[in-house]
ZAPA-723537 format. One record per residue (C-alpha): residue number from 1; residue in one letter; x, y negated, z. Coordinates in nm, 3 decimals. Layout:
BEGIN
rec i = NUM	aa = a	east = X	north = Y	up = Z;
...
//
This chain:
BEGIN
rec i = 1	aa = m	east = 5.767	north = -10.682	up = 8.864;
rec i = 2	aa = a	east = 6.063	north = -10.916	up = 8.890;
rec i = 3	aa = t	east = 6.109	north = -11.241	up = 8.701;
rec i = 4	aa = r	east = 6.422	north = -11.369	up = 8.530;
rec i = 5	aa = s	east = 6.485	north = -11.662	up = 8.768;
rec i = 6	aa = d	east = 6.790	north = -11.594	up = 8.981;
rec i = 7	aa = l	east = 7.024	north = -11.715	up = 9.252;
rec i = 8	aa = r	east = 7.229	north = -11.939	up = 9.030;
rec i = 9	aa = a	east = 6.986	north = -12.064	up = 8.764;
rec i = 10	aa = r	east = 6.689	north = -11.959	up = 8.555;
rec i = 11	aa = c	east = 6.908	north = -11.813	up = 8.280;
rec i = 12	aa = r	east = 7.164	north = -11.637	up = 8.499;
rec i = 13	aa = p	east = 7.237	north = -11.265	up = 8.541;
rec i = 14	aa = a	east = 6.942	north = -11.051	up = 8.645;
rec i = 15	aa = w	east = 7.105	north = -10.918	up = 8.961;
rec i = 16	aa = w	east = 6.997	north = -11.250	up = 9.116;
rec i = 17	aa = a	east = 6.644	north = -11.203	up = 8.976;
rec i = 18	aa = t	east = 6.368	north = -11.328	up = 9.204;
rec i = 19	aa = a	east = 6.169	north = -11.028	up = 9.325;
rec i = 20	aa = g	east = 5.794	north = -11.068	up = 9.365;
rec i = 21	aa = v	east = 5.776	north = -10.720	up = 9.521;
rec i = 22	aa = l	east = 6.031	north = -10.569	up = 9.761;
rec i = 23	aa = l	east = 6.303	north = -10.380	up = 9.571;
rec i = 24	aa = a	east = 6.163	north = -10.481	up = 9.231;
rec i = 25	aa = v	east = 6.431	north = -10.493	up = 8.963;
rec i = 26	aa = a	east = 6.488	north = -10.664	up = 8.628;
rec i = 27	aa = v	east = 6.713	north = -10.606	up = 8.329;
rec i = 28	aa = m	east = 6.763	north = -10.902	up = 8.096;
rec i = 29	aa = v	east = 6.878	north = -10.908	up = 7.735;
rec i = 30	aa = g	east = 6.851	north = -11.250	up = 7.574;
rec i = 31	aa = a	east = 6.525	north = -11.396	up = 7.713;
rec i = 32	aa = c	east = 6.341	north = -11.069	up = 7.783;
rec i = 33	aa = s	east = 6.304	north = -10.875	up = 8.110;
rec i = 34	aa = s	east = 6.183	north = -10.528	up = 8.202;
rec i = 35	aa = d	east = 6.169	north = -10.299	up = 8.507;
rec i = 36	aa = h	east = 6.354	north = -9.973	up = 8.546;
rec i = 37	aa = g	east = 6.390	north = -9.722	up = 8.828;
rec i = 38	aa = s	east = 6.539	north = -9.390	up = 8.915;
rec i = 39	aa = e	east = 6.604	north = -9.187	up = 9.226;
rec i = 40	aa = p	east = 6.951	north = -9.089	up = 9.346;
rec i = 41	aa = e	east = 7.048	north = -8.744	up = 9.458;
rec i = 42	aa = p	east = 7.081	north = -8.716	up = 9.840;
rec i = 43	aa = a	east = 7.395	north = -8.562	up = 9.994;
rec i = 44	aa = v	east = 7.676	north = -8.577	up = 10.250;
rec i = 45	aa = s	east = 7.927	north = -8.861	up = 10.325;
rec i = 46	aa = s	east = 8.232	north = -9.067	up = 10.222;
rec i = 47	aa = t	east = 8.365	north = -9.422	up = 10.239;
rec i = 48	aa = p	east = 8.381	north = -9.621	up = 9.914;
rec i = 49	aa = s	east = 8.693	north = -9.827	up = 9.851;
rec i = 50	aa = m	east = 8.668	north = -10.206	up = 9.826;
rec i = 51	aa = t	east = 8.747	north = -10.432	up = 9.531;
rec i = 52	aa = r	east = 8.834	north = -10.802	up = 9.528;
rec i = 53	aa = g	east = 8.562	north = -11.059	up = 9.478;
rec i = 54	aa = a	east = 8.280	north = -11.169	up = 9.703;
rec i = 55	aa = s	east = 8.354	north = -11.310	up = 10.046;
rec i = 56	aa = v	east = 8.183	north = -11.121	up = 10.324;
rec i = 57	aa = s	east = 8.120	north = -11.121	up = 10.696;
rec i = 58	aa = p	east = 7.935	north = -10.793	up = 10.760;
rec i = 59	aa = s	east = 7.751	north = -10.740	up = 11.086;
rec i = 60	aa = v	east = 7.818	north = -10.372	up = 11.146;
rec i = 61	aa = s	east = 8.008	north = -10.210	up = 11.434;
rec i = 62	aa = s	east = 8.383	north = -10.176	up = 11.363;
rec i = 63	aa = s	east = 8.397	north = -9.854	up = 11.567;
rec i = 64	aa = p	east = 8.089	north = -9.645	up = 11.487;
rec i = 65	aa = t	east = 7.994	north = -9.393	up = 11.755;
rec i = 66	aa = s	east = 7.696	north = -9.220	up = 11.594;
rec i = 67	aa = p	east = 7.589	north = -9.090	up = 11.252;
rec i = 68	aa = a	east = 7.365	north = -9.396	up = 11.214;
rec i = 69	aa = d	east = 7.651	north = -9.637	up = 11.291;
rec i = 70	aa = l	east = 7.883	north = -9.460	up = 11.048;
rec i = 71	aa = a	east = 7.617	north = -9.452	up = 10.774;
rec i = 72	aa = g	east = 7.548	north = -9.823	up = 10.825;
rec i = 73	aa = r	east = 7.916	north = -9.906	up = 10.796;
rec i = 74	aa = r	east = 7.953	north = -9.709	up = 10.474;
rec i = 75	aa = a	east = 7.632	north = -9.850	up = 10.326;
rec i = 76	aa = v	east = 7.749	north = -10.206	up = 10.390;
rec i = 77	aa = a	east = 8.085	north = -10.120	up = 10.230;
rec i = 78	aa = a	east = 7.899	north = -9.996	up = 9.920;
rec i = 79	aa = y	east = 7.679	north = -10.307	up = 9.914;
rec i = 80	aa = v	east = 7.977	north = -10.541	up = 9.942;
rec i = 81	aa = g	east = 8.172	north = -10.334	up = 9.689;
rec i = 82	aa = l	east = 7.892	north = -10.370	up = 9.435;
rec i = 83	aa = w	east = 7.876	north = -10.749	up = 9.465;
rec i = 84	aa = q	east = 8.253	north = -10.774	up = 9.447;
rec i = 85	aa = a	east = 8.251	north = -10.555	up = 9.136;
rec i = 86	aa = m	east = 7.976	north = -10.766	up = 8.978;
rec i = 87	aa = a	east = 8.156	north = -11.091	up = 9.057;
rec i = 88	aa = q	east = 8.481	north = -10.961	up = 8.909;
rec i = 89	aa = a	east = 8.307	north = -10.823	up = 8.599;
rec i = 90	aa = s	east = 8.114	north = -11.149	up = 8.551;
rec i = 91	aa = h	east = 8.440	north = -11.338	up = 8.487;
rec i = 92	aa = t	east = 8.459	north = -11.164	up = 8.148;
rec i = 93	aa = s	east = 8.100	north = -11.033	up = 8.126;
rec i = 94	aa = n	east = 8.242	north = -10.682	up = 8.132;
rec i = 95	aa = w	east = 7.922	north = -10.481	up = 8.134;
rec i = 96	aa = r	east = 8.120	north = -10.156	up = 8.102;
rec i = 97	aa = s	east = 8.321	north = -10.208	up = 8.421;
rec i = 98	aa = p	east = 8.380	north = -9.869	up = 8.589;
rec i = 99	aa = e	east = 8.358	north = -10.039	up = 8.930;
rec i = 100	aa = l	east = 7.982	north = -10.078	up = 8.884;
rec i = 101	aa = v	east = 7.933	north = -9.700	up = 8.871;
rec i = 102	aa = r	east = 8.142	north = -9.661	up = 9.185;
rec i = 103	aa = y	east = 7.902	north = -9.867	up = 9.394;
rec i = 104	aa = a	east = 7.562	north = -9.847	up = 9.221;
rec i = 105	aa = s	east = 7.319	north = -9.601	up = 9.065;
rec i = 106	aa = g	east = 6.961	north = -9.602	up = 8.940;
rec i = 107	aa = s	east = 6.789	north = -9.938	up = 8.912;
rec i = 108	aa = a	east = 7.074	north = -10.131	up = 9.074;
rec i = 109	aa = l	east = 7.320	north = -10.005	up = 8.813;
rec i = 110	aa = q	east = 7.077	north = -10.083	up = 8.531;
rec i = 111	aa = v	east = 7.035	north = -10.439	up = 8.659;
rec i = 112	aa = a	east = 7.407	north = -10.499	up = 8.697;
rec i = 113	aa = s	east = 7.520	north = -10.356	up = 8.363;
rec i = 114	aa = g	east = 7.217	north = -10.491	up = 8.175;
rec i = 115	aa = s	east = 7.271	north = -10.843	up = 8.304;
rec i = 116	aa = l	east = 7.640	north = -10.839	up = 8.222;
rec i = 117	aa = y	east = 7.556	north = -10.717	up = 7.872;
rec i = 118	aa = a	east = 7.309	north = -11.005	up = 7.834;
rec i = 119	aa = d	east = 7.582	north = -11.252	up = 7.932;
rec i = 120	aa = h	east = 7.826	north = -11.085	up = 7.693;
rec i = 121	aa = y	east = 7.568	north = -11.103	up = 7.415;
rec i = 122	aa = n	east = 7.494	north = -11.470	up = 7.485;
rec i = 123	aa = g	east = 7.860	north = -11.575	up = 7.520;
rec i = 124	aa = l	east = 7.844	north = -11.654	up = 7.893;
rec i = 125	aa = v	east = 8.089	north = -11.587	up = 8.176;
rec i = 126	aa = s	east = 8.095	north = -11.672	up = 8.545;
rec i = 127	aa = r	east = 8.358	north = -11.808	up = 8.781;
rec i = 128	aa = g	east = 8.390	north = -11.766	up = 9.153;
rec i = 129	aa = a	east = 8.199	north = -11.519	up = 9.370;
rec i = 130	aa = p	east = 7.905	north = -11.511	up = 9.611;
rec i = 131	aa = v	east = 7.949	north = -11.530	up = 9.987;
rec i = 132	aa = l	east = 7.782	north = -11.238	up = 10.164;
rec i = 133	aa = h	east = 7.653	north = -11.185	up = 10.519;
rec i = 134	aa = p	east = 7.509	north = -10.830	up = 10.513;
rec i = 135	aa = k	east = 7.357	north = -10.650	up = 10.809;
rec i = 136	aa = v	east = 7.191	north = -10.311	up = 10.848;
rec i = 137	aa = t	east = 6.818	north = -10.326	up = 10.918;
rec i = 138	aa = s	east = 6.731	north = -9.953	up = 10.920;
rec i = 139	aa = v	east = 6.893	north = -9.611	up = 10.892;
rec i = 140	aa = s	east = 6.704	north = -9.288	up = 10.818;
rec i = 141	aa = p	east = 6.689	north = -9.020	up = 10.928;
rec i = 142	aa = a	east = 6.885	north = -9.122	up = 11.239;
rec i = 143	aa = a	east = 7.041	north = -8.781	up = 11.305;
rec i = 144	aa = a	east = 7.172	north = -8.725	up = 10.951;
rec i = 145	aa = p	east = 7.127	north = -9.048	up = 10.753;
rec i = 146	aa = t	east = 7.077	north = -9.047	up = 10.378;
rec i = 147	aa = m	east = 6.928	north = -9.397	up = 10.335;
rec i = 148	aa = v	east = 7.021	north = -9.735	up = 10.477;
rec i = 149	aa = m	east = 6.844	north = -10.067	up = 10.425;
rec i = 150	aa = v	east = 7.069	north = -10.374	up = 10.415;
rec i = 151	aa = f	east = 6.960	north = -10.738	up = 10.445;
rec i = 152	aa = d	east = 7.176	north = -11.029	up = 10.332;
rec i = 153	aa = c	east = 7.152	north = -11.405	up = 10.308;
rec i = 154	aa = a	east = 7.377	north = -11.442	up = 10.005;
rec i = 155	aa = d	east = 7.518	north = -11.776	up = 9.892;
rec i = 156	aa = s	east = 7.593	north = -11.833	up = 9.523;
rec i = 157	aa = t	east = 7.703	north = -12.196	up = 9.561;
rec i = 158	aa = n	east = 8.054	north = -12.117	up = 9.435;
rec i = 159	aa = w	east = 7.952	north = -11.855	up = 9.178;
rec i = 160	aa = l	east = 7.869	north = -12.053	up = 8.865;
rec i = 161	aa = q	east = 7.808	north = -11.965	up = 8.504;
rec i = 162	aa = y	east = 7.986	north = -12.113	up = 8.202;
rec i = 163	aa = h	east = 7.984	north = -12.102	up = 7.825;
rec i = 164	aa = t	east = 8.298	north = -11.946	up = 7.682;
rec i = 165	aa = n	east = 8.415	north = -12.295	up = 7.583;
rec i = 166	aa = g	east = 8.444	north = -12.379	up = 7.953;
rec i = 167	aa = t	east = 8.133	north = -12.596	up = 7.997;
rec i = 168	aa = l	east = 7.880	north = -12.526	up = 8.268;
rec i = 169	aa = v	east = 7.556	north = -12.363	up = 8.154;
rec i = 170	aa = d	east = 7.362	north = -12.623	up = 8.354;
rec i = 171	aa = d	east = 7.397	north = -12.854	up = 8.653;
rec i = 172	aa = e	east = 7.159	north = -12.664	up = 8.880;
rec i = 173	aa = p	east = 7.331	north = -12.575	up = 9.209;
rec i = 174	aa = g	east = 7.336	north = -12.228	up = 9.358;
rec i = 175	aa = g	east = 7.234	north = -12.164	up = 9.715;
rec i = 176	aa = r	east = 7.114	north = -11.910	up = 9.968;
rec i = 177	aa = r	east = 6.866	north = -11.633	up = 9.894;
rec i = 178	aa = a	east = 6.749	north = -11.330	up = 10.088;
rec i = 179	aa = v	east = 6.866	north = -11.000	up = 9.938;
rec i = 180	aa = t	east = 6.717	north = -10.668	up = 10.050;
rec i = 181	aa = s	east = 6.897	north = -10.353	up = 9.932;
rec i = 182	aa = e	east = 6.846	north = -9.980	up = 9.951;
rec i = 183	aa = v	east = 7.169	north = -9.779	up = 9.980;
rec i = 184	aa = r	east = 7.163	north = -9.399	up = 9.952;
rec i = 185	aa = l	east = 7.396	north = -9.108	up = 10.010;
rec i = 186	aa = h	east = 7.467	north = -8.909	up = 9.692;
rec i = 187	aa = q	east = 7.561	north = -8.548	up = 9.626;
rec i = 188	aa = d	east = 7.926	north = -8.634	up = 9.568;
rec i = 189	aa = g	east = 7.944	north = -8.783	up = 9.919;
rec i = 190	aa = s	east = 7.940	north = -9.147	up = 9.806;
rec i = 191	aa = w	east = 7.708	north = -9.421	up = 9.927;
rec i = 192	aa = k	east = 7.564	north = -9.634	up = 9.647;
rec i = 193	aa = v	east = 7.318	north = -9.919	up = 9.613;
rec i = 194	aa = t	east = 7.012	north = -9.782	up = 9.433;
rec i = 195	aa = r	east = 6.773	north = -10.078	up = 9.440;
rec i = 196	aa = f	east = 6.773	north = -10.440	up = 9.551;
rec i = 197	aa = a	east = 6.549	north = -10.745	up = 9.554;
rec i = 198	aa = v	east = 6.650	north = -11.110	up = 9.555;
rec i = 199	aa = e	east = 6.405	north = -11.368	up = 9.690;
rec i = 200	aa = a	east = 6.355	north = -11.735	up = 9.605;
rec i = 201	aa = l	east = 6.618	north = -12.007	up = 9.659;
rec i = 202	aa = g	east = 6.608	north = -12.118	up = 10.022;
rec i = 203	aa = s	east = 6.445	north = -11.793	up = 10.144;
rec i = 204	aa = c	east = 6.709	north = -11.755	up = 10.415;
//
């Protein structure tokens, strides 16, 4: 089970929720949290488009030469796309942003949209974006990949949360946390983040 504490502060969106168990997830409305999960449908292959938002320096080959390399590249693109979509949506707490569905499904989508709804409900918005450094840690099966694991040391120092009147929610700084994500191939050919876990501040 995941707790509500996150990468920016203890009352920030649940996508930064500290995970006590790998790939645990949390959805927060007000001061409550709960776990959700669902499995994606496996499939073929396609490259998701990118949106503006999070800064990133991915560590994946720029010229993939195998199915595993290509899958890793597309999985990282989906991972980065999701965080960019979340950062952009957080500026207005737009929990209905169609960009979320483009890059996430299952538990990851529930966390993202649920957290944005919580911020909308509580009159909170965010400014800035996280800085990402994703890298592929495993691809399976190697011959025809349908799942990729991505590790990141994400930095939320410049992604802060505000009340709608422009004042900071608190003076607690952001920082670096380890993020482990599962990215899967879906039946429509898209790669999407299905689950992720965020560890404690200073975990990377």
